N, C-alpha and C positions, 0 to 999 in steps of 0.2 A: 593512575587511579583504577582501583578495581570497580567494575560495574556489574551490578547483578545480572546473571545470564539472560533473564526474561527480558530486562530493559534493552540489553544489547542486541537481543535477537528480534525484538518486537519491530514491525515494519508498517508502515502506512502508505498504500499506493506505491509499494515496491521500494520504499526509501526507509533507511534506518532512522528511528525517532531521535536517537541521540545525535547522529550527525546532522540531521536537519536542524535541530535546535542550536548546535554550535555554529553553524553557518549563519543562521538567522539571529544569533546572539540573544535568544530567549532561553528561559529555564524550561525544563520539561514539566515542572509544575504548572507554569503558565499555559503550556501547550494542553495538558490534561484538563486544565480548568476551563479553557476555551472549547475543547472537544465535547466536554460532558455539559457545558452549559452552567455549571456551578461556580458560585463566587466565594472565595476563601475570606475568612475573617478580617485579614489585613486588607484586602481589596474593598470588603464591604465598609470598613472604617474610613478608607480613603474617599469612597463615594459619599459617605456621609459627611466627612469634613470638607470635601469639595463644595457641597452645597452651601454649608455653613460660611466658607471662605467667600464664596460669591456674593452671598447675602451681605456680609461685612463689607466687602470691597465695594459693592454698589451703595451701600449707606454712607460710605465715606467719600461719595462723589468720584469714586475711582482713584482716590489719592493715596490710600494706604498701601504701604509696602508689607513685606513679610512680618517686620518687627511690631507694627501697630496692629496688623490682622491677628498675629499671635496674641498680643496683649488683650485684645478685644475678645478674642475666643476664650481665653483664660478667665476673664471677668464674668463670662456666661457659664464658666463651670466646665468647659471642655478640656480634657487632659490630652495635650499634644505638644510636640516639640517644635521649636522654631524652624529647624531644619526640614521637618516634614512639611510645615506650612509653605516654606519657600519652594520645596520640590513640587507640591501640588499646584502652587501659583504658576510655576513655569510651564507645567503640563497644560493648565488651563489658559495660558497666555495672559495672565494678570500681572500688572506692574503697578508699582506706586509711582507718584510724580515728583520728579527731582527738581529742587529749585535751581534756577538760572543765576549766575552772578549778576548783582545789581551794579549799574553805573553809578559813579559818585557825582553827586549834583550840588554839593555844598559850596556856597560862595561866602567865605569869611569876610568880616569887616575889619580891616587892620587897625581901624580907630576904635574898636569895641572896648568896653571896660574888661579888665581881667578878672576872670571868675575862677573858683577852685573847682578840682574834680573831686567830688564827694562820693564817688562810686568806686573808682579806681578799678574797672573792669570785673567787680564782684556783682555778678548777675545771679548769683546762687538762690533759688527760690525759697529756700529754708532758713535763710540768714536773718530774716525778719518777718514780722506781720504784714498784712496787707496794709496799703495806703501809708506806708512809711517811705518808700522811694518809688518814683515812677520814672519812665524814660520815654522819649518821643523822637520822631523824625519826620521828614516829608519825602514822598515819592511822587511819581507821576505815572499816568495811564494814557495811552494814545486812543483817541476816539476820532469817529468821522467829522467832529466838529472842532477838533483841536485837543490840545492837552487837557487832562483833568488832573489836578494835583490833590493828593491825600495826605494829610497830617494826623498824627496818632499820638495818644498818651496811653502808656502800657504800664500796669502795676507789675513791678519786678517780682514781687513774691509769688503772685498767683498767675502771671502771663496774661491776665484779662486785659483786653482793649477797653478802659474805662472812659475814654473819650476820643473822638475823632471828628474830622471836618473835611469837606471837600470844597474845591473852588476852581475857577478858571484863571487865577493868578497865583503869584507866589509872594504877595504882600504879607506883612505881619499879622493882619487880620485873620489869615488862615490858621496860623498856629495858636493864635489868641482864642478863636473859636473853639479849637480842640481842647485846650487847657480849661476854657470856661465851662465847657460840657462836663468835663471830668469832674470839676469841682462841684458842680450843681449835682452831679449824680452821686458822688462819694461822700461829700462834705467832710473832708478829712480834717483831723487835727492840725493846729498850725505846726508849722516845722517840717512838713512832708518836703522831701527833695525831688526836684524834676531835673533829670539829667538829659542833655542833648549835644549835639555838635556844636561847633562854633559858627554855624550859618548865621547870616546877618539877620535873619527873622528872630532867632533865639537870643541874640546879643543886643538887640534893639532896646530903646528906652521905653517904648510902648510896651513891650513884653515884660521888662522888668517891673514897671508900675502894676500891670496886671497880677503878676506873681506876688508882689508886695500886698496887694489888695486882699488876696486870699491866703497870706502868711505862707507862702511857698518859697523855700530856698533853692536858688538856681545853681546848678551844676554843669560844667562842660568838659568835653574830653579835648585831647590835643588835635591840632589841625592835621588833617590827612591820615588819621589812625581810625579806620573803621571798627577796629576791635573795641575801641573805647565806648562804643555804642552798640555793641554787638547784638543785644536783645532786639532793639528796634530794627536793625537791619535784618535779623533773622525773621521777624514778622513779615517784612515785605517780600523777602524771598518765598516765604510760605504762601502769601496772598498771590504773588505772581505765578509761582509754581503751580498752585492748585486751582487758581481762577483766572486771573487776568490773562495769562499767556497762552491759554487754549481756546479763545475765539476773539472775534473782532466786536467792537463796540461802536454802533452808528452813532450814538449820541452820548453827551455826558451824563444825561439822566438815566440812561440805560446802565452805564458803568456805576454811577452812584447807587442805584436801585440793588445791583449785584453785589456791591460791596457791602451794603447795608445787611443784606440776607447772610452773607458770609460771615460777617463779624458778629451780629447779634443772635444768629440762629445756629450757627455751626461752630465758629472758632471759639467763642466764649462760654458755649454751653455744652457741645458735645465732643470737640476734637480732643483726642487724647494726646497729651504732650509728655514726651520722654523725660524731659527734665522734672516733671511733676509725677514720676512713677507711674506714668501712663493713666493720668487722671486728666479731666477737663478743668479749665479754671474755675468754672462754677462748683465742680465738686471739690476741688481743693479748698475754696473758700468756705465751702460748707463744713468741711472737717476742721477748719481753723476756727470757726464759731463754736463747734461742738467741743 
């Protein structure tokens, strides 16, 4: 490669600039920028984006990775590529939170009545309107007082948690309270499907009577097939990856309060969902009404 004689000959402190830059693996442009104290347009843009990335990452509770940060910045009108966002996040030491694998806790009742699978792994958000198909599951949170159990009801179309309940037990009352809350909040038309696994709480007579009272059709997946209730599993992975797994909970009340704030103030209203084209559940539902 031919180098301009001036560049080849120029020396700083008795050393060739070209050779020094090669040894340090930096460009000569970067060297002269640092030497003169000027910032080029690309570097200036990186600094500006770095501030915006830090703000979005902080607003997301430190949970967003490059794809969601990129989507949030594009919503704000920032023209930038995902790879550039990923590079700047690496430089700044910013990372998203990855969910951990969830343990299986379902206890099936071998004597439970047979019910159909009305969902068949179709959790596509645009397949129908809201309050046509719901799904739910149970998870557990360790606290200083013992286990806290959480039951959810999630709208498949909008990903919104429409009902949830916590308790210190795994009796059917737990899932019944979550379903009852969803029905009182949403007041769906008769015929809405509620999909779950084959846990004994969901296949009990008590739960079936409650579903019949609200005109809900019950649907169940196959035993031991987590993908048959993938959306409910995904929510728990998000909850534990972004909230539960990053601190200790001295009391059940403290964990309940944190879950309330996470679901009602963050997940339902503001968190961007890739399956919703990086919209929040509330925004998706508003567009459906419009």
